[in-house]
N, CA, C and O atoms as CSV, one atom per row, in Angstrom:
chain,resi,resn,atom,element,x,y,z
A,1,MET,N,N,20.017,3.419,-1.349
A,1,MET,CA,C,18.745,3.738,-1.568
A,1,MET,C,C,18.240,3.265,-3.084
A,1,MET,O,O,17.133,2.750,-3.245
A,2,PRO,N,N,19.107,3.481,-4.099
A,2,PRO,CA,C,18.728,3.007,-5.387
A,2,PRO,C,C,18.509,1.552,-5.371
A,2,PRO,O,O,17.549,1.094,-5.990
A,3,LEU,N,N,19.308,0.786,-4.721
A,3,LEU,CA,C,19.151,-0.672,-4.732
A,3,LEU,C,C,17.873,-1.053,-4.047
A,3,LEU,O,O,17.173,-1.945,-4.525
A,4,ALA,N,N,17.522,-0.397,-2.907
A,4,ALA,CA,C,16.192,-0.697,-2.314
A,4,ALA,C,C,15.032,-0.298,-3.167
A,4,ALA,O,O,14.052,-1.042,-3.179
A,5,PHE,N,N,15.035,0.682,-3.808
A,5,PHE,CA,C,13.910,1.157,-4.757
A,5,PHE,C,C,13.932,0.182,-5.928
A,5,PHE,O,O,12.850,-0.163,-6.404
A,6,THR,N,N,15.084,-0.298,-6.440
A,6,THR,CA,C,15.017,-1.211,-7.556
A,6,THR,C,C,14.502,-2.541,-7.101
A,6,THR,O,O,13.704,-3.156,-7.808
A,7,SER,N,N,14.922,-3.017,-5.945
A,7,SER,CA,C,14.447,-4.269,-5.363
A,7,SER,C,C,12.943,-4.207,-5.206
A,7,SER,O,O,12.192,-5.061,-5.676
A,8,ALA,N,N,12.533,-3.114,-4.496
A,8,ALA,CA,C,11.036,-3.038,-4.185
A,8,ALA,C,C,10.318,-2.920,-5.466
A,8,ALA,O,O,9.212,-3.455,-5.543
A,9,ALA,N,N,10.824,-2.256,-6.535
A,9,ALA,CA,C,10.081,-2.203,-7.810
A,9,ALA,C,C,9.952,-3.630,-8.463
A,9,ALA,O,O,8.925,-4.044,-9.001
A,10,ALA,N,N,11.026,-4.262,-8.354
A,10,ALA,CA,C,11.086,-5.699,-8.976
A,10,ALA,C,C,10.150,-6.494,-8.181
A,10,ALA,O,O,9.306,-7.120,-8.822
A,11,TRP,N,N,10.141,-6.583,-6.967
A,11,TRP,CA,C,9.247,-7.439,-6.136
A,11,TRP,C,C,7.915,-7.008,-6.363
A,11,TRP,O,O,7.050,-7.873,-6.501
A,12,GLY,N,N,7.600,-5.760,-6.424
A,12,GLY,CA,C,6.219,-5.234,-6.670
A,12,GLY,C,C,5.823,-5.550,-8.010
A,12,GLY,O,O,4.646,-5.862,-8.191
A,13,THR,N,N,6.616,-5.519,-8.978
A,13,THR,CA,C,6.108,-6.059,-10.312
A,13,THR,C,C,5.943,-7.490,-10.339
A,13,THR,O,O,5.090,-7.999,-11.067
A,14,ALA,N,N,6.695,-8.173,-9.600
A,14,ALA,CA,C,6.444,-9.564,-9.480
A,14,ALA,C,C,5.097,-9.953,-8.842
A,14,ALA,O,O,4.396,-10.869,-9.273
A,15,ALA,N,N,4.808,-9.225,-7.837
A,15,ALA,CA,C,3.399,-9.438,-7.140
A,15,ALA,C,C,2.286,-9.067,-8.028
A,15,ALA,O,O,1.224,-9.689,-7.999
A,16,TYR,N,N,2.500,-8.046,-8.836
A,16,TYR,CA,C,1.469,-7.658,-9.872
A,16,TYR,C,C,1.206,-8.727,-10.857
A,16,TYR,O,O,0.076,-9.060,-11.214
A,17,LEU,N,N,2.327,-9.253,-11.282
A,17,LEU,CA,C,2.332,-10.244,-12.477
A,17,LEU,C,C,2.096,-11.750,-11.931
A,17,LEU,O,O,1.998,-12.665,-12.749
A,18,ALA,N,N,2.013,-11.979,-10.652
A,18,ALA,CA,C,1.941,-13.233,-10.086
A,18,ALA,C,C,0.743,-14.039,-10.545
A,18,ALA,O,O,0.709,-15.246,-10.301
A,19,GLY,N,N,-0.246,-13.436,-11.198
A,19,GLY,CA,C,-1.446,-14.198,-11.507
A,19,GLY,C,C,-1.185,-15.344,-12.400
A,19,GLY,O,O,-1.879,-16.343,-12.210
A,20,SER,N,N,-0.254,-15.372,-13.393
A,20,SER,CA,C,-0.073,-16.528,-14.096
A,20,SER,C,C,1.377,-16.494,-14.778
A,20,SER,O,O,2.092,-15.493,-14.732
A,21,ALA,N,N,1.704,-17.578,-15.356
A,21,ALA,CA,C,3.029,-17.585,-16.063
A,21,ALA,C,C,3.078,-16.627,-17.161
A,21,ALA,O,O,4.148,-16.055,-17.374
A,22,ASP,N,N,2.020,-16.367,-17.914
A,22,ASP,CA,C,2.091,-15.507,-19.122
A,22,ASP,C,C,1.960,-14.025,-18.682
A,22,ASP,O,O,1.948,-13.158,-19.556
A,23,GLY,N,N,1.861,-13.689,-17.369
A,23,GLY,CA,C,1.869,-12.326,-17.004
A,23,GLY,C,C,0.442,-11.700,-16.893
A,23,GLY,O,O,0.303,-10.550,-16.478
A,24,ALA,N,N,-0.588,-12.456,-17.260
A,24,ALA,CA,C,-1.944,-11.927,-17.084
A,24,ALA,C,C,-2.288,-11.938,-15.587
A,24,ALA,O,O,-2.012,-12.855,-14.813
A,25,VAL,N,N,-2.924,-10.800,-15.281
A,25,VAL,CA,C,-3.298,-10.644,-13.848
A,25,VAL,C,C,-4.631,-11.354,-13.672
A,25,VAL,O,O,-5.661,-11.042,-14.269
A,26,ARG,N,N,-4.507,-12.339,-12.796
A,26,ARG,CA,C,-5.622,-13.113,-12.389
A,26,ARG,C,C,-5.647,-13.444,-10.894
A,26,ARG,O,O,-4.570,-13.591,-10.317
A,27,SER,N,N,-6.790,-13.572,-10.232
A,27,SER,CA,C,-6.752,-13.909,-8.897
A,27,SER,C,C,-6.939,-15.509,-8.735
A,27,SER,O,O,-7.552,-16.164,-9.578
A,28,GLY,N,N,-6.444,-15.994,-7.754
A,28,GLY,CA,C,-6.567,-17.399,-7.515
A,28,GLY,C,C,-5.869,-17.637,-6.196
A,28,GLY,O,O,-5.120,-16.780,-5.728
A,29,SER,N,N,-6.100,-18.775,-5.597
A,29,SER,CA,C,-5.523,-19.078,-4.280
A,29,SER,C,C,-4.025,-19.142,-4.333
A,29,SER,O,O,-3.352,-18.621,-3.443
A,30,GLY,N,N,-3.477,-19.775,-5.363
A,30,GLY,CA,C,-1.947,-19.781,-5.544
A,30,GLY,C,C,-1.281,-18.501,-5.734
A,30,GLY,O,O,-0.262,-18.223,-5.102
A,31,SER,N,N,-1.832,-17.678,-6.609
A,31,SER,CA,C,-1.338,-16.413,-6.915
A,31,SER,C,C,-1.510,-15.428,-5.776
A,31,SER,O,O,-0.629,-14.593,-5.568
A,32,ASP,N,N,-2.575,-15.484,-5.049
A,32,ASP,CA,C,-2.740,-14.603,-3.911
A,32,ASP,C,C,-1.764,-14.950,-2.854
A,32,ASP,O,O,-1.299,-14.007,-2.214
A,33,GLY,N,N,-1.378,-16.156,-2.566
A,33,GLY,CA,C,-0.301,-16.449,-1.584
A,33,GLY,C,C,1.053,-15.910,-2.100
A,33,GLY,O,O,1.850,-15.344,-1.352
A,34,ARG,N,N,1.256,-16.098,-3.319
A,34,ARG,CA,C,2.600,-15.603,-3.889
A,34,ARG,C,C,2.589,-14.110,-3.732
A,34,ARG,O,O,3.575,-13.488,-3.336
A,35,ARG,N,N,1.383,-13.520,-4.072
A,35,ARG,CA,C,1.462,-11.943,-3.977
A,35,ARG,C,C,1.702,-11.523,-2.495
A,35,ARG,O,O,2.374,-10.519,-2.259
A,36,ILE,N,N,1.212,-12.209,-1.581
A,36,ILE,CA,C,1.382,-11.829,-0.214
A,36,ILE,C,C,2.962,-11.853,0.206
A,36,ILE,O,O,3.510,-10.976,0.873
A,37,TRP,N,N,3.593,-13.036,-0.317
A,37,TRP,CA,C,5.001,-13.091,0.000
A,37,TRP,C,C,5.817,-11.977,-0.779
A,37,TRP,O,O,6.721,-11.350,-0.226
A,38,TYR,N,N,5.457,-11.776,-2.044
A,38,TYR,CA,C,6.077,-10.713,-2.681
A,38,TYR,C,C,5.840,-9.299,-2.059
A,38,TYR,O,O,6.734,-8.453,-2.082
A,39,GLY,N,N,4.669,-9.071,-1.529
A,39,GLY,CA,C,4.457,-7.922,-0.590
A,39,GLY,C,C,5.230,-7.804,0.557
A,39,GLY,O,O,5.623,-6.693,0.911
A,40,ILE,N,N,5.533,-8.944,1.265
A,40,ILE,CA,C,6.364,-8.968,2.441
A,40,ILE,C,C,7.809,-8.683,1.935
A,40,ILE,O,O,8.576,-8.034,2.646
A,41,ALA,N,N,8.174,-9.134,0.777
A,41,ALA,CA,C,9.557,-8.795,0.221
A,41,ALA,C,C,9.604,-7.254,0.027
A,41,ALA,O,O,10.592,-6.649,0.441
A,42,VAL,N,N,8.639,-6.620,-0.551
A,42,VAL,CA,C,8.653,-5.194,-0.792
A,42,VAL,C,C,8.809,-4.421,0.624
A,42,VAL,O,O,9.614,-3.503,0.779
A,43,VAL,N,N,7.965,-4.888,1.613
A,43,VAL,CA,C,7.963,-4.254,2.925
A,43,VAL,C,C,9.444,-4.361,3.485
A,43,VAL,O,O,10.056,-3.364,3.871
A,44,GLY,N,N,9.955,-5.594,3.502
A,44,GLY,CA,C,11.256,-5.807,4.070
A,44,GLY,C,C,12.348,-4.923,3.380
A,44,GLY,O,O,13.210,-4.344,4.041
A,45,VAL,N,N,12.272,-4.853,2.091
A,45,VAL,CA,C,13.341,-4.077,1.408
A,45,VAL,C,C,13.120,-2.560,1.687
A,45,VAL,O,O,14.084,-1.843,1.955
A,46,LEU,N,N,11.829,-2.061,1.622
A,46,LEU,CA,C,11.706,-0.609,1.861
A,46,LEU,C,C,11.771,-0.377,3.359
A,46,LEU,O,O,11.985,0.773,3.742
A,47,GLY,N,N,11.615,-1.309,4.210
A,47,GLY,CA,C,11.840,-1.162,5.668
A,47,GLY,C,C,13.118,-0.719,6.046
A,47,GLY,O,O,13.267,0.020,7.019
A,48,THR,N,N,14.211,-1.178,5.236
A,48,THR,CA,C,15.520,-0.670,5.609
A,48,THR,C,C,15.661,0.742,5.507
A,48,THR,O,O,16.381,1.355,6.295
A,49,MET,N,N,14.938,1.387,4.462
A,49,MET,CA,C,15.070,2.839,4.419
A,49,MET,C,C,14.409,3.511,5.592
A,49,MET,O,O,15.023,4.348,6.254
A,50,GLY,N,N,13.180,3.166,5.860
A,50,GLY,CA,C,12.501,3.641,7.077
A,50,GLY,C,C,13.179,3.472,8.365
A,50,GLY,O,O,13.204,4.377,9.199
A,51,PHE,N,N,13.801,2.182,8.565
A,51,PHE,CA,C,14.535,2.057,9.745
A,51,PHE,C,C,15.782,2.859,9.896
A,51,PHE,O,O,16.160,3.308,10.978
A,52,THR,N,N,16.444,3.030,8.693
A,52,THR,CA,C,17.578,3.923,8.689
A,52,THR,C,C,17.268,5.399,9.054
A,52,THR,O,O,17.995,6.061,9.793
A,53,ARG,N,N,16.205,5.832,8.515
A,53,ARG,CA,C,15.829,7.182,8.703
A,53,ARG,C,C,15.230,7.427,10.091
A,53,ARG,O,O,15.456,8.483,10.681
A,54,LEU,N,N,14.449,6.433,10.632
A,54,LEU,CA,C,13.806,6.766,11.941
A,54,LEU,C,C,14.694,6.357,13.009
A,54,LEU,O,O,14.768,7.124,13.970
A,55,ALA,N,N,15.363,5.323,13.024
A,55,ALA,CA,C,16.151,4.697,14.114
A,55,ALA,C,C,17.549,5.073,14.126
A,55,ALA,O,O,18.124,5.326,15.184
A,56,MET,N,N,18.157,5.125,12.932
A,56,MET,CA,C,19.623,5.243,12.862
A,56,MET,C,C,20.141,6.680,12.694
A,56,MET,O,O,21.291,6.934,13.053
A,57,MET,N,N,19.355,7.637,12.167
A,57,MET,CA,C,19.918,8.894,11.862
A,57,MET,C,C,20.435,9.697,13.080
A,57,MET,O,O,21.353,10.506,12.947
A,58,GLY,N,N,19.855,9.472,14.222
A,58,GLY,CA,C,20.376,10.143,15.439
A,58,GLY,C,C,21.742,9.740,15.689
A,58,GLY,O,O,22.607,10.590,15.903
A,59,VAL,N,N,22.019,8.381,15.675
A,59,VAL,CA,C,23.396,7.850,15.948
A,59,VAL,C,C,24.329,8.236,14.850
A,59,VAL,O,O,25.478,8.582,15.122
A,60,ILE,N,N,23.887,8.194,13.612
A,60,ILE,CA,C,24.706,8.575,12.502
A,60,ILE,C,C,25.070,10.135,12.566
A,60,ILE,O,O,26.200,10.516,12.263
A,61,GLY,N,N,24.084,11.002,12.964
A,61,GLY,CA,C,24.271,12.359,13.024
A,61,GLY,C,C,25.317,12.704,14.122
A,61,GLY,O,O,26.201,13.537,13.919
A,62,ARG,N,N,25.196,12.103,15.164
A,62,ARG,CA,C,26.190,12.236,16.372
A,62,ARG,C,C,27.604,11.897,16.028
A,62,ARG,O,O,28.571,12.584,16.356
A,63,LEU,N,N,27.657,10.705,15.294
A,63,LEU,CA,C,28.998,10.208,14.851
A,63,LEU,C,C,29.619,11.266,13.846
A,63,LEU,O,O,30.810,11.573,13.900
A,64,LEU,N,N,28.801,11.761,12.995
A,64,LEU,CA,C,29.266,12.748,12.080
A,64,LEU,C,C,29.728,14.032,12.786
A,64,LEU,O,O,30.795,14.537,12.434
A,65,GLU,N,N,28.985,14.597,13.770
A,65,GLU,CA,C,29.332,15.634,14.698
A,65,GLU,C,C,30.635,15.524,15.311
A,65,GLU,O,O,31.428,16.460,15.408
A,66,ILE,N,N,30.841,14.260,15.751
A,66,ILE,CA,C,32.206,13.919,16.439
A,66,ILE,C,C,33.278,13.855,15.478
A,66,ILE,O,O,34.404,14.208,15.830
A,67,SER,N,N,33.049,13.420,14.234
A,67,SER,CA,C,34.081,13.305,13.169
A,67,SER,C,C,34.505,14.669,12.777
A,67,SER,O,O,35.676,14.904,12.478
A,68,GLU,N,N,33.494,15.654,12.772
A,68,GLU,CA,C,33.853,17.040,12.348
A,68,GLU,C,C,34.696,17.841,13.446
A,68,GLU,O,O,35.344,18.860,13.207
A,69,MET,N,N,34.583,17.225,14.663
A,69,MET,CA,C,35.285,17.886,15.806
A,69,MET,C,C,36.717,17.422,15.943
A,69,MET,O,O,37.487,18.041,16.677
A,70,VAL,N,N,37.103,16.358,15.266
A,70,VAL,CA,C,38.440,15.874,15.341
A,70,VAL,C,C,39.358,16.908,14.642
A,70,VAL,O,O,39.021,17.544,13.644
A,71,ASN,N,N,40.514,17.007,15.250
A,71,ASN,CA,C,41.657,17.967,14.638
A,71,ASN,C,C,42.051,17.381,13.298
A,71,ASN,O,O,41.878,16.183,13.072
A,72,VAL,N,N,42.564,18.180,12.430
A,72,VAL,CA,C,43.132,17.816,11.203
A,72,VAL,C,C,44.303,16.970,11.393
A,72,VAL,O,O,44.524,16.123,10.528
A,73,ASP,N,N,45.055,17.065,12.350
A,73,ASP,CA,C,46.213,16.234,12.661
A,73,ASP,C,C,45.949,14.889,13.154
A,73,ASP,O,O,46.850,14.112,13.471
A,74,GLY,N,N,44.552,14.589,13.223
A,74,GLY,CA,C,44.096,13.381,13.861
A,74,GLY,C,C,44.031,13.313,15.399
A,74,GLY,O,O,43.950,12.228,15.977
A,75,GLY,N,N,44.065,14.407,16.007
A,75,GLY,CA,C,43.979,14.395,17.462
A,75,GLY,C,C,42.514,14.111,17.888
A,75,GLY,O,O,41.600,13.923,17.085
A,76,SER,N,N,42.398,14.101,19.171
A,76,SER,CA,C,40.992,13.799,19.767
A,76,SER,C,C,40.109,14.957,19.629
A,76,SER,O,O,40.529,16.105,19.487
A,77,ALA,N,N,38.799,14.606,19.676
A,77,ALA,CA,C,37.739,15.608,19.613
A,77,ALA,C,C,37.591,16.236,20.998
A,77,ALA,O,O,37.484,15.527,21.998
A,78,VAL,N,N,37.586,17.523,21.049
A,78,VAL,CA,C,37.446,18.118,22.390
A,78,VAL,C,C,36.099,17.912,23.014
A,78,VAL,O,O,35.088,18.162,22.357
A,79,GLY,N,N,36.032,17.500,24.160
A,79,GLY,CA,C,34.857,17.374,24.995
A,79,GLY,C,C,34.103,16.065,24.614
A,79,GLY,O,O,32.924,15.943,24.948
A,80,VAL,N,N,34.729,15.107,23.944
A,80,VAL,CA,C,33.977,13.779,23.538
A,80,VAL,C,C,34.693,12.668,24.390
A,80,VAL,O,O,35.921,12.582,24.388
A,81,ARG,N,N,33.953,11.880,25.066
A,81,ARG,CA,C,34.524,10.665,25.755
A,81,ARG,C,C,34.703,9.679,24.819
A,81,ARG,O,O,33.945,9.581,23.854
A,82,GLY,N,N,35.691,8.888,25.014
A,82,GLY,CA,C,35.945,7.754,24.156
A,82,GLY,C,C,34.919,6.728,24.292
A,82,GLY,O,O,34.598,6.050,23.316
A,83,GLU,N,N,34.338,6.555,25.530
A,83,GLU,CA,C,33.275,5.650,25.741
A,83,GLU,C,C,32.044,6.011,24.941
A,83,GLU,O,O,31.330,5.119,24.484
A,84,GLU,N,N,31.772,7.297,24.756
A,84,GLU,CA,C,30.608,7.594,23.976
A,84,GLU,C,C,30.662,7.124,22.532
A,84,GLU,O,O,29.709,6.641,21.920
A,85,VAL,N,N,31.956,7.333,22.033
A,85,VAL,CA,C,32.148,7.020,20.611
A,85,VAL,C,C,31.953,5.420,20.512
A,85,VAL,O,O,31.318,4.917,19.586
A,86,VAL,N,N,32.514,4.707,21.478
A,86,VAL,CA,C,32.392,3.143,21.517
A,86,VAL,C,C,30.909,2.785,21.633
A,86,VAL,O,O,30.408,1.898,20.942
A,87,GLU,N,N,30.264,3.458,22.473
A,87,GLU,CA,C,28.778,3.114,22.597
A,87,GLU,C,C,27.921,3.337,21.283
A,87,GLU,O,O,27.074,2.551,20.861
A,88,LEU,N,N,28.291,4.556,20.703
A,88,LEU,CA,C,27.612,4.920,19.520
A,88,LEU,C,C,27.938,3.912,18.367
A,88,LEU,O,O,27.034,3.555,17.612
A,89,LEU,N,N,29.188,3.459,18.225
A,89,LEU,CA,C,29.551,2.569,17.267
A,89,LEU,C,C,28.926,1.218,17.525
A,89,LEU,O,O,28.550,0.520,16.584
A,90,ALA,N,N,28.803,0.825,18.825
A,90,ALA,CA,C,28.224,-0.535,19.066
A,90,ALA,C,C,26.791,-0.541,18.735
A,90,ALA,O,O,26.301,-1.508,18.152
A,91,SER,N,N,26.016,0.590,19.110
A,91,SER,CA,C,24.645,0.652,18.771
A,91,SER,C,C,24.437,0.695,17.296
A,91,SER,O,O,23.485,0.092,16.799
A,92,TRP,N,N,25.387,1.466,16.473
A,92,TRP,CA,C,25.305,1.489,15.111
A,92,TRP,C,C,25.434,0.169,14.483
A,92,TRP,O,O,24.701,-0.140,13.544
A,93,LYS,N,N,26.319,-0.622,14.946
A,93,LYS,CA,C,26.563,-1.982,14.518
A,93,LYS,C,C,25.374,-2.778,14.787
A,93,LYS,O,O,24.949,-3.458,13.853
A,94,GLY,N,N,24.769,-2.812,15.893
A,94,GLY,CA,C,23.576,-3.500,16.074
A,94,GLY,C,C,22.348,-3.055,15.092
A,94,GLY,O,O,21.587,-3.866,14.564
A,95,MET,N,N,22.287,-1.810,14.950
A,95,MET,CA,C,21.224,-1.337,13.956
A,95,MET,C,C,21.537,-1.679,12.567
A,95,MET,O,O,20.618,-1.670,11.748
A,96,ASN,N,N,22.754,-1.985,12.200
A,96,ASN,CA,C,22.960,-2.420,10.972
A,96,ASN,C,C,22.633,-3.849,10.706
A,96,ASN,O,O,22.274,-4.267,9.605
A,97,PHE,N,N,22.782,-4.597,11.813
A,97,PHE,CA,C,22.291,-6.003,11.792
A,97,PHE,C,C,20.762,-6.074,11.542
A,97,PHE,O,O,20.251,-6.843,10.729
A,98,VAL,N,N,20.087,-5.204,12.313
A,98,VAL,CA,C,18.550,-5.193,12.046
A,98,VAL,C,C,18.357,-4.678,10.540
A,98,VAL,O,O,17.604,-5.323,9.810
A,99,ARG,N,N,18.885,-3.756,10.142
A,99,ARG,CA,C,18.805,-3.334,8.739
A,99,ARG,C,C,19.044,-4.489,7.796
A,99,ARG,O,O,18.258,-4.752,6.886
A,100,SER,N,N,20.120,-5.153,8.030
A,100,SER,CA,C,20.437,-6.271,7.106
A,100,SER,C,C,19.430,-7.396,7.215
A,100,SER,O,O,19.147,-8.059,6.217
A,101,ALA,N,N,18.873,-7.636,8.410
A,101,ALA,CA,C,17.960,-8.660,8.497
A,101,ALA,C,C,16.616,-8.347,7.802
A,101,ALA,O,O,15.976,-9.211,7.204
A,102,LEU,N,N,16.240,-7.096,7.913
A,102,LEU,CA,C,15.098,-6.650,7.061
A,102,LEU,C,C,15.305,-6.972,5.464
A,102,LEU,O,O,14.437,-7.517,4.782
A,103,ALA,N,N,16.439,-6.600,5.030
A,103,ALA,CA,C,16.711,-6.757,3.583
A,103,ALA,C,C,16.752,-8.316,3.295
A,103,ALA,O,O,16.176,-8.798,2.320
A,104,PHE,N,N,17.445,-9.045,4.174
A,104,PHE,CA,C,17.648,-10.473,3.985
A,104,PHE,C,C,16.120,-11.163,4.064
A,104,PHE,O,O,15.762,-12.012,3.247
A,105,GLY,N,N,15.370,-10.743,5.026
A,105,GLY,CA,C,13.951,-11.276,5.148
A,105,GLY,C,C,13.095,-11.021,3.990
A,105,GLY,O,O,12.281,-11.838,3.558
A,106,GLY,N,N,13.329,-9.737,3.452
A,106,GLY,CA,C,12.597,-9.447,2.216
A,106,GLY,C,C,13.082,-10.297,0.994
A,106,GLY,O,O,12.283,-10.787,0.196
A,107,GLY,N,N,14.360,-10.435,0.899
A,107,GLY,CA,C,14.813,-11.243,-0.168
A,107,GLY,C,C,14.358,-12.725,-0.041
A,107,GLY,O,O,13.951,-13.328,-1.034
A,108,VAL,N,N,14.432,-13.336,1.239
A,108,VAL,CA,C,13.989,-14.639,1.361
A,108,VAL,C,C,12.461,-14.798,1.055
A,108,VAL,O,O,12.045,-15.760,0.409
A,109,ALA,N,N,11.656,-13.834,1.535
A,109,ALA,CA,C,10.276,-13.787,1.199
A,109,ALA,C,C,9.932,-13.864,-0.374
A,109,ALA,O,O,9.099,-14.611,-0.886
A,110,GLY,N,N,10.729,-12.957,-1.007
A,110,GLY,CA,C,10.577,-12.903,-2.486
A,110,GLY,C,C,11.045,-14.106,-3.276
A,110,GLY,O,O,10.541,-14.453,-4.344
A,111,LEU,N,N,12.037,-14.708,-2.675
A,111,LEU,CA,C,12.449,-15.992,-3.338
A,111,LEU,C,C,11.596,-17.211,-3.014
A,111,LEU,O,O,11.507,-18.160,-3.794
A,112,TRP,N,N,10.975,-17.159,-1.847
A,112,TRP,CA,C,9.978,-18.063,-1.416
A,112,TRP,C,C,8.766,-18.039,-2.384
A,112,TRP,O,O,8.310,-19.073,-2.870
A,113,ALA,N,N,8.277,-16.822,-2.633
A,113,ALA,CA,C,7.220,-16.611,-3.586
A,113,ALA,C,C,7.665,-17.137,-5.058
A,113,ALA,O,O,6.966,-17.867,-5.760
A,114,MET,N,N,8.823,-16.687,-5.369
A,114,MET,CA,C,9.190,-17.107,-6.763
A,114,MET,C,C,9.377,-18.494,-6.927
A,114,MET,O,O,9.155,-18.981,-8.036
A,115,MET,N,N,9.778,-19.254,-5.927
A,115,MET,CA,C,9.965,-20.672,-6.015
A,115,MET,C,C,8.521,-21.324,-5.927
A,115,MET,O,O,8.409,-22.501,-6.269
A,116,GLY,N,N,7.512,-20.687,-5.526
A,116,GLY,CA,C,6.144,-21.170,-5.429
A,116,GLY,C,C,5.837,-22.096,-4.243
A,116,GLY,O,O,5.048,-23.037,-4.322
A,117,PHE,N,N,6.519,-21.759,-3.141
A,117,PHE,CA,C,6.303,-22.522,-1.978
A,117,PHE,C,C,5.028,-22.157,-1.229
A,117,PHE,O,O,4.728,-22.753,-0.195
């Protein structure tokens, strides 16, 4: 989370200062386009936190429950099917790809704006 907040703050500051090279806030067709891309970067980076909280916490919570049910000796969790754990891990893996794509997309959008395309 600290990295997402730091990235969002950096992209947000860049969007605010995108008016000109000297940092003065001005509007204009070029700076408005860059601000939109910086805004997309902020949404992408912060979207990782929202996605984690809304979509992933159920799976993460269930995996934590199962991990607490495992015996200290490393034995199986009572009442848990192995298939359930495999399914949970597979969905968690897919969700991590989505979360990574959000962060990557935000970073690409920010770099796109920074390069002035």
